[in-house]
N, C-alpha and C positions, 0 to 999 in steps of 0.2 A: 225337816232336813233328813230324818231317818227314813220317811217314806219315800222322799226323792232318791235317796240312795238305793233303796230296794227296787224302786223302778228302773234305775240305772243298771242294776245287777240283772234284773229280769230281762231287760232289753238286751243286754249284752250276752246273756246266757242263751237267747234265742236265735243264735246266729244261723243264718240260713233260712228263717222263717219270715224275716222282714222283707221289705221292698229293696230289691237290688239297685244299686246306684246307676243311673242311665249312662254315665260315662264309660261303664265297662263295655258296652257294645253299641255306642253312638256312631254316626257316620263322621267322616272327616270334616265335612263342612259344619256339622253341629258341634264338633269339637273346637274348631278354630274360632268359631263365632260365640261360644258359650251358650248355645241354643239349649243343650241338655239341661241346663239349670233353670229354664223358664218355667217348668211345672212346679218347682218348689217356690219360685219367687211368686208365682200367681196365687198359690195356695196361701202363702204368708201375707200377701196383700189383702185378701179377703178376710182372714181370720188369724189369730195368733196360733203360731206354730206349736204343736204338742210333740211330746217324745215319740209317739207312735208314728208320727208324720215323717220322722227322719229316715233317710236311707241307710242301707248297711254301708259299712266302710269299704269304699272303692278298692279294687285291686291293686291301683296304682299308689294308693295311700297306706294300705296295710303294712305294717313293719315286719311281718313274719318272712315274707320273701325277700326283702332287701337284707334283713339280718342273716337268713340262711346263705345267700350269696356272698355276703361280707365274710362269714365264718369260713365258708369253703375256701375262698381266695386267701384268707388269712392263714389257714392250714397249709395251702400250697406254698406260701411264701417261706415256710420253715425250711424247705429243702432247696430254695434258691440261694444263689451266693450273696446276693445283697441283703438277705435277711428279710425280717418283717418290718414294714413301714406303714403307718396308718394312712399317710398321704397317698402313697401308690395304690393301696388296697382300695381307698375311696374312689381313686381315679379309675381304676379298672371295673369298679361295680357301677359307676355313674358316668362314665366318659361320654357315652352316647347322649344322655340327657344334657350334660354340660356343653358339648358341642353344639346341640340343637338350640340351646338357650343363647349361645354366642351368635349363632346364625341369625336368630330372631332379633336381637339387639342390634346386630350390623344392619338388617334390613330397616329397621326402625330409624337408625341414625342415618341411613342412607336416604330415606324419604324427607327427613329434616334437612338434609344437605341439598337435595335436588330442588326443593321449593324455592329458595332465593334465586337459583339460576333460571327457573321458569319465570320468576318475577322479572329478572333483568331482561330476558328474551322477549317478554310481552311489552315492557316499556320500550325497548329498542324499536318494536314494531310500530308502536303508537307514534314514535318520534320521527319515523321514516316517512319519505314522500313517495307516492306511486309514480312510476316513470311517466304515465300519461299527465300527472298534475305538475311536473317539474317547471314548465314554462309558466304556470299559474301560481307560483309560489314566490312572489317577488319579496315578501317580507323575511325571507330565509336568505341569509348570505350564501353564496355558492360554496365556500370553504366549509361551512357548518352543515350544509344539506346532506342528508343521508338517503339515498335511494334505495327503495325495497327492492329485494331481490324477486326472481320470477315466482318462487313459490312461497313467499312471505306470508301471504293470507292463509294458506293451508298450514303452514307451521304454526301460525298464531292460533288457529282452532286446536291444533294438537297440544299447544301449551296450555290453553284455556281448559281443555279435557284434563290435562294433567293436574290442574288445580282442583279438580273434583275427585280424581281418582286416588291421588296420593294421600290426602288426609283419611280417606276411607281404609286404604291399605295400612297406613300408619297406626290408626286407632285399633284396628283388628289384630295387627302384629304385636302391638304394645300390651294389649290386653292378655293376649296369649303368652308373651314374654313374662309379665307380671305373674301369671298364674303358674307357669312351668318353673320359674326360679324359685318362687316360695315352696312349690311342691317338692322340688328337688332338694332344697334345704330341709324341709321337714323329713324327707326320706333319709337324707343323711344323718340328721339328728337322732332319729328313732333308731335307726340301725346301730349307730355308735353307742348311743345309751343303752340299748338292749345288750350289747356285748359287753360294756363296762359294768353294768349292773350285775349281769351274770358272773363276771369276774370278781366283783366284790363279795359275792356270796360264798366264794371259795376262799376268801382270805382268812388266814388264822387269826387267832387273838394277838399273837405276838407281832404280826404284820400290821396290825391296826393300833399299835401302841402310840406311834408318833402322831396319828391324825384320827379324829373321831369320825364316826359313821356320817354324821351331819356335816362335817368339813368335806369328806370324800364325795358325798352326794352332791353338794353344791359346787365343788369344783368341776365335777363331771358335767353337771348340767350347764354351767357357765361356758365351759370350753365347747361343748357340743352346740350350744346357742350361738357361738361365734360362727360356726358353719352356716347356720340358718341365715345369719345376718350377712355373711360374705355372699352366699347365693343371691340374697334379696337385693343387695346394694353394690357388691363388690365388682359385678359385671360391668358396672357404670365406669369403673377405673380401668378395667381390661380393655373395653372397647372405646373408652373416652380418650385415651392417649393416641391411637391412629387417627380418630375423628379430629382431634385438636390440630395435628399436623396437616391433615387435609385441609381443614378451615384455612389454616395460615397460608397453605400453598394456593388455595383460591383467592385469598385476599392479595397475595403478590402477584398472581396472575392477572387480577383485574385492576392492577396499579394502585391499590389502596395501600401504600407503603406506611402510611402513618398508623392505620388500624391494625395492621399486621405487627408492626413494631410494638404497638401498645399491647396487643394480645400476648406477644412473646415476653414482653417485660413483666406482665402480671404473673407469670408461672413462678419465677424465682421469688417475687415478693410475697406470694401467698405460701410458700413453704414454710416459713418460721411460724406463721400464724397457725397453719394446719398442724405442725408438730406440737405446738403448745396446747391446742385443742385435744390432740390425740393423748398426751401425757395427762392432761386433767381427766379425760374419760376414763383412762386406765386407773388413775388413782381413786376415782368414785366408785368404779367396779369393784376394786380391792375392798373399799370400805363397805359396800353393800354385801359382800361375800362374808365378811366378819359378823355383820349384823344378823344375816340370814343364818349363819352357823350358830 
């Protein structure tokens, strides 16, 4: 264990001498497809990775830049009428990344919504009858007969192509969304922890009488970890509410009244259960903090 710690310190002290992370200067196509990670994955598949095989910390992951921006905006807020607020400071530092993550999640949700519509269109084309074959379809009642439009075959090919393209777009966007959301959460967590730790180093002994150092550290880590969890899973709720109403609207538009009403009924029925689960999770987290302290 001592030798491993020395190796870590030696590796961290040799900043600038290791292999730079490929994500720093990769192309846009390589970034969105995660191709920049292929070299490390191939090397790890051939043989176990060693400490020297790891890249340097990427610029987008390093805490120093985000911490400096956070501290600069935090100091600017001292002179503002509203005063200093952690939420607004985090928003001003990471709003570009957060909006990009929302766009990615919206695109992925949009691909999931369009797929059933394409399925319905293809089924309608398969059920329709070509105009030239209408006299030759005596087994179909005239009132139930659906005659294909003039461009029905062309549209069917487009719908079939959509079945191939949409899953590809959805998988790429979902992978990028997962990477960006976790990365943004880690950046928020590291920036906030760096500022809070720096603050605790300047606390006087009288200011630390009410809480021990271990309690302060655990509370800070727990609160900062909630930011990471929100960025990783909270966007599901932010985008999920509009998507839910769109789904209900589509169900009403296609005359599936029973399914739409059942979906709307499940929302109020699930609220008490979710509230109870949230209270249980909060109680367990408080118990874990006391044990860790």
